[in-house]
N, C-alpha and C positions, 0 to 999 in steps of 0.2 A: 166170983170175981168174973168180970168180962174179960175176954181175950184182947190183948192189945196188938194193933197192927200197924207197921211202920211203912210208910209208902214213899218212896224215892223217885223222883224225877228229876233229872239233869238237864233236861232240855224244854224249850217253852213249846206247848203244845195245848190246844183247846180241849185235848181228850183228858186233860187232867181236871179241869172243871167238870166234865161229864163223871168221871170215876169219883170226884169228890161228893157230887150231888148224890151218886148211888150209896155211898157209905154214910151220908147224911141220913138216909131213910134207913140204914141198918143202925144207926146210933145206940139204939137200945139193946143191941145184941153184942156189938163190937167197938171198942175204943180204937180212934185211928188217928195217927198225926202224919201230915204230909211235909216233906222235908225237900228243899229245893235250893241250889246254889245261890247264894248271896250276889255273886257276880253276873249272873245269867238275867237276861231280859225277860219281862213277862207282858210281851205284847198281846198273847192269845190266852193267856190265864187271867181271867177278869174275876171269878167267883171264888176260887178256892182259898182257903185261909192257909196260907203256907209258913211253916217254920223255916226261915232263911239261915243258911250255915255257909261259911265260907269254904271254898275249896280245899283249902290247908286244913280246916277243922274237920272236914269230912273224912280225911285221912289220918286224923288224929286217935290216940288211945281212948280219949275222953268219949269221943264218938262211937267207938267200939263198944266202951262199957255201956253207953247208952242203949245201943241197939240189943244187947243181951237182955234188956228189960221187956222185949217184945216177943209175942208168941212166935211171929215170923216176919220176914221183910219182903215187900213186894217192890219190884223194880219196873218202873215204866219206860221201857227202851234201856238195852244194856250197852250205854256209851262207855267211853274209856274211863271215865270217872266212876261209874256204877261197876264196871268190871274190876276196878281197883278195889272198890269197897268189899266186893264178894272176895277176892283174893287175900283181903286183910282179915277177913272174917269168915273162914271156911267151915267152922263147926256150926254157925248159925242156919236156920232153916230160910232159904232164899226161893223166892218164886220170880219168874222172869216173864213179863207180858211182852210180847214180841212186837215190834212195829215193823219189821222187815229190814230197815237199814241196819239194824243192829244185829243181824246174823248173817247178811249176806256175804259177809267177808269170810265166811266159813264154806259156803256154797260156793263163792267165786273167791279163790285165796288170793287173789290180785283183784282189789274191788274195780281197777280200772278196766277189767273184763266186761264190766256193765256200760263202758262208756265207748261211743264211736270215735273215730280218729280225732276229730276237731275239739269234741268235748273232752276228750283225754287230756289234750294239751292245755284246755282251760283249767282243767281240775290240778294238772300238775304246777300250773303257775299260781294257782289260789293256795295250794298246800305250801309253796314255798314263802308265800306272803304270810302265811299263818305261823310258820315256825319263825320267821323273823319277828313279827309282833309279838309273840308269847316268849321268846327267849329275851326279849329286852325289857321285862317288867322287873317288878320289884323281887327281892331276894326271897322272901316268902314263897311268891308265886311261881319264882324260878324252881324252887324245889319242887312244889307240887307239879311244875311242868315237866321235870325230869322224870318223875314217876309216871306220870299220864301219858308221856311220848315214848315209854317203853310199851310197844304194842302189845296188848294183853293178847294171851292164847285163849281164844274163845272156844276152842275145843276143850280146853282145860275148866272153863268157867262153866260149860255146859256139864262137866263131870261134878262140880261142885253143887251147883243148882240143883234143888230138888223138884220144881215143878216149872213147867213150860206151857205158855199158851202162846201159839203161833198167831201171825196176823193173817193168813190167809189159806185157802185149802191147798193140799199137796205139799206144804213145806216141810212137814216132818220128814216125809219120805226123802226128800231132797237132803236134808240134814244127815238122816240116818246113813246115807250113802257115802257121806264126807266122814263122818264120827264113828257110826258103829255104837255099840253099847258098852259101858251102861250109858243110858240116857234119861233125863228127867221124864217124871210121870206127866202125862197131858193133863190140862185141867181146863174149863171153860171159864172165861172172863171177859164176857161180852160188855161193850159200852152203849150200844143203841138201847134208848128207852122208847116208850110210847110215845113220848111227847115229841122224839126225834122224828119217828115214822108220822106223826101227825103233819109234821112239816111237809112231807110228799105230797099229801092230799091238799094241803093249803096252796102249795106251788103248782099243783096240777089246776086247780080253780084258777090261779093267776095267769096261768097260761092261755085261758080262754081269752083273755084281753089283750094279748099281744101277738104280734106276726112273727112266725118262724122264719129264719132266714138260712142261708147255707154257711153263715159264720162258723168258726171253730173254736172250741175250748180246746187249748193246746197246753197239755202238762197240768200238774197240780200244785207245783212249789219251786223253789228257787234251789233246787239241788241238781248236781250234773246228771244224776240218774234219769232225768226227763230227756236227755239229747236232743235239746231245743234245736241247736244250731243247726244240726243234720235235717232236721223236719223244716225248719225254716227255708233252709237252701232247695229242699224238695219243692216246697210250696211256691217257691220264687221261680223256680225252673218251670213249674207248669203254668205260670202266669195265674196264680189264685187271686181272685179279684174283690174277694170278700173281706170282711173284718177276721183278725186273729184275736182272741181273747186270751191272755197268758197271765194266769196267776203266779205272782211272784213275792207277794208278802211275806212269805214263810220260808225260811231256809238261809243260805250263804249269802249276805249283802253284796259282796262283790262278785259273786257268780250272777246275781239279781240284775245288778247294773250293767254288766256285760250283755246278758241277753237282752235287756231293755233297749241297749244303745245299737245293738246288731238289728234287732227287728224294726226298729224305726228306721233305721237306716235304709234297709230295702224295701219295707212296705210303708214307709210314713206314716200318716194317721191311720192307717188300716190295721197297724199293729197296737192294741190295746193292753198295756201292761197294768196290771192290778198290783200295785206296789204298797198299798195301805191295807192293813187288816180290816176285813168286813165281818160283821156279824152273821151267822150263818145262812139267815133267811135273806138278808141283804145280798150275799154272795151269790147265792143260788138265782136270785131274782135278775142279778146282773148277766149271768151266763145262759139265762132260758133261752133268749131267741137263737142261739147256736143249736143247730140241728146236727152238727157233727163234733164228736168228742175225740181226741187224738192222745194217746198216752204211749208214748215211745220208750217207756222202760222196759229194760231185760230182766227186771225183778218185780216181785208183788210190789204195787203201790198205787194209791189212788182208789182203793176199793170204795170208800165213801162217795167219791165223785161218780165213779162208775156204775155203782148201785142206783144211786139216785137219778142219774141220767138214763139209765135203762128203764127204770119204772116210769119215767117222764116221756118215754117213746123216742129217745134220741137215739142216732148211729154211733155206735161206739168202736173205735178202732185200737186194736192192741197187737203188739208182735207175736207172731207164731213163737217166739223164743221166750215169751214172759211165762213164766210157771203158771200163772191162772188162766192162761189161755185154753189149754186142753180141759182142765176141770169145768169151766165156766161153759164151753161150748159143747163139750162131749159128755160130761157126768151130769152138770146141772141142768143144760139144755138152752141156755141163752142164746138168742141170734145176735152174735157180734162178729165184726168183720176184721181180719188181718191187716196189718200194716202192710205187708207183702202183697196182698191183693190189691190194696190201694196203690202200689208202685206201678202195677201192671195195669191198672185201670183207674186212673185220676177221676174219671166220671162219676165214681162211687160218690164223691162228696157233693154231687148235685142231685143224685137219685132219692127217692124218699123211702123211707123204712115202710114196709107193707103194714097194713092194720092188723093183720093176722100175726106178723112177727112182734110188733108193739103190744098187742094183748097176750102173748106168751110171755114176753120178758116182764110185762106188769104182774101177771098171775105168779110168776116164780118168786118175785119179791114179796107180794102178797102173802104167799104161803110161808115165806120165812118168817115174816112179821106175826103170823098167827101162831108159830111154834115157838118163837123166842120170848124168854122170860128172864131178863139180865138179872133181876133182882134173886129169883130163887136159883138161877145156874151160878152165881157167885157164891150164895149161901151155901150150896151144895159142894162147890170147890173149896170154901174155907172149912167145911166139915172133913173133907179129904185131907186136907194140910193139916189141921189140928189132931187128926186120929193117926198121922204117920209117925213114925219113929225117927 
C-alpha cells in the first residue's frame, strides 16, 4: 500500500500549486491530499485540487481522526491555525515547511521588532481592526477565534514537529540560538522545478527587447515586514524621479491600500502599485525594466524575487540586518548592496552593475540549477520521514 501524505496549507500562496504539481509526478509512489480552509481566498492557488475544510472543522475531533490515517502531515507555513492543529495532534508525525513569516516570531519574540517606527504603528492599527472584525463573526467562528487568538507557543511547536525545512540559509542557527535542543530534524523540500528555471532564460531573452531603466522594484508583497513607508520616505527625500513598482497583490489588503495611497500621494503616477495577481511570467516581464531591487525586510523574505533578479543582472539592495545578507554576500558570494550603503550613497541607484558582477551572480544561480533536483530531494526526504520512529 502506498504511503498517504496529508498536506495542509492555511494561507493563499502560489507555492501550493508548485508543490501540488511535484506530488502529481510522485502519484505512483505516494497518495496525497491537500487541505485548505474553506474561508480563505484562493487568488494565487489556481491549479491544485484542494479539499476545503472550515476553520471550525479543522479543529474538530473528526479531522484529528482523519489525520491519523496518513503516514505524516506536511504543514506549508505554520500559521496560528496550523499550530493549533499540531497542538491538538501531538502524537502525529508533523513536517513543517517554513516560509519565514511563520517562525520569525521565535527569532524576534516581538514581531514588531521587524518593523521600523512608522510601519510598527500601521501594523498595530491593522491588528486592532482584525480583532474587531473576527470577534464580531458567528458563534462557531468566535469559538475558533478564541482558540486561534491564544498565541501559540512556537517553541513548543518546534518540540512537537519531527521535521523542519527552513526558508533560507542561516535560519536554523538563528532558531537554535533561541530554542536550543531538542530541535526537528532538517530535510530538503525544494519547490523550484526545471520549468521554473526555464523561465529565467525566457526572461533573459525577453530583456534583449526592452530598455532597462533606473526604476525600482520595491518589496515583494503587502505585509508590514517590507517596511515600505520608511523606504518611500527615503526615496522622496532624495528626490528620486524614476518609477517605483510595488507588488501589493498578496498579503494584507488593508496594509496594501495604505501603502498604495501613501505611495501615490508622494510620487503620483511614478508609484505603480501591482494590486492584481499576475501569473509568474507576466509579473517578471512587468518588473524587468527595473535595474534596482530594494527589499527592506529585517527577515528572510522575497528569495524568489532576489534570485531571479540577480540572475537577470539587476542591482539588489537588502539590509545588513537581514539574516540572508551575510550568507549571500560572504558564503555564497553574490554581489549585493546593503541598504545602509544606499543611505550613505543614493547615487548607487543610478550606477550600473559591472559586467563582471553580473556574470558572477548569474553563474552562482546556474550552479544552483545544475545541482538542484526537487523531485529526488523530496523523495529522499519522504524516505527519511517514513523510516523515522
